[in-house]
C-alpha positions as CSV (number, residue, x, y, z in Angstrom):
1,M,86.9,100.7,124.0
2,G,88.2,101.8,120.6
3,V,89.9,99.8,117.9
4,T,93.0,100.7,115.9
5,R,93.2,99.8,112.2
6,I,96.6,99.6,110.6
7,T,96.8,99.3,106.8
8,E,100.0,98.8,104.9
9,F,100.5,99.9,101.4
10,R,103.5,99.2,99.2
11,A,104.1,101.6,96.3
12,R,105.5,100.4,93.0
13,A,109.0,101.9,92.6
14,D,107.9,104.5,90.1
15,H,104.8,105.5,92.1
16,I,106.2,106.4,95.6
17,A,105.5,110.1,95.4
18,P,102.0,109.8,93.7
19,L,101.0,107.2,96.3
20,R,102.1,109.5,99.1
21,A,100.2,112.4,97.6
22,F,97.1,110.2,97.3
23,L,97.2,108.9,100.8
24,T,97.9,112.3,102.2
25,S,94.9,113.6,100.4
26,I,92.5,111.1,101.9
27,V,93.7,111.4,105.6
28,P,91.5,114.4,106.3
29,G,88.4,112.6,105.0
30,I,89.1,109.6,107.0
31,A,89.8,111.6,110.1
32,S,86.4,113.5,109.7
33,S,84.4,110.2,109.3
34,A,81.9,109.3,112.0
35,G,83.5,107.3,114.7
36,C,87.1,108.1,113.7
37,A,89.2,109.5,116.6
38,S,92.4,110.0,114.6
39,C,94.2,109.0,111.3
40,Q,97.9,109.2,110.6
41,L,100.0,108.4,107.5
42,L,103.5,107.1,108.1
43,Q,106.2,106.4,105.4
44,G,109.0,103.9,105.9
45,H,112.3,105.5,107.0
46,D,114.4,102.8,105.5
47,D,111.9,101.7,102.9
48,P,110.1,104.7,101.4
49,A,107.9,102.6,99.3
50,R,106.1,101.3,102.4
51,F,103.3,103.3,103.9
52,L,101.1,102.7,107.0
53,V,97.8,104.3,107.7
54,V,97.0,104.2,111.4
55,E,93.4,104.9,112.3
56,V,91.7,104.9,115.7
57,W,88.0,104.2,115.6
58,D,85.2,103.8,118.1
59,S,84.3,100.4,116.5
60,V,85.1,98.1,113.6
61,A,81.7,98.8,112.2
62,S,82.5,102.5,111.9
63,H,85.7,101.8,110.0
64,Q,83.9,99.4,107.7
65,A,81.2,102.0,107.0
66,S,83.8,104.6,106.1
67,V,85.4,102.2,103.6
68,R,82.1,101.6,101.9
69,A,81.9,105.3,101.3
70,I,85.2,105.4,99.2
71,P,84.3,106.1,95.6
72,P,85.2,103.1,93.4
73,E,87.2,105.3,91.0
74,D,89.5,106.3,93.9
75,L,90.1,102.6,94.7
76,A,90.8,101.9,91.0
77,R,93.3,104.9,90.9
78,V,95.2,103.8,93.9
79,S,95.4,100.1,92.8
80,D,97.5,101.2,89.8
81,M,100.1,102.7,92.2
82,L,100.5,99.6,94.4
83,D,102.9,96.7,94.3
84,G,100.4,94.2,95.6
85,P,97.1,94.6,97.5
86,P,97.0,96.6,100.8
87,R,97.1,94.6,104.0
88,G,95.4,95.6,107.1
89,N,94.3,94.4,110.6
90,Y,92.4,95.6,113.6
91,F,94.1,95.9,117.0
92,D,92.7,96.4,120.5
93,A,94.4,98.7,123.0
């Protein structure tokens, strides 16, 4: 049975477009990670500063392994665009 990871990001008001560009750029890398069945980026219709990354994985361990592979400089770059830390949870089907 797979697991779905949903992570919410909120952009600072002056960083909506750059955050969307950054998140869009990382989706293919996530989707091609071992154990990832799919990855989708969603932007809030009524709140364009709100983004969700919806990932389907074969296991929590596979997701966590992919996160450890993110270069620290990418994490630092995205943190400057955020209005608070990302929030995420795992969900079972």
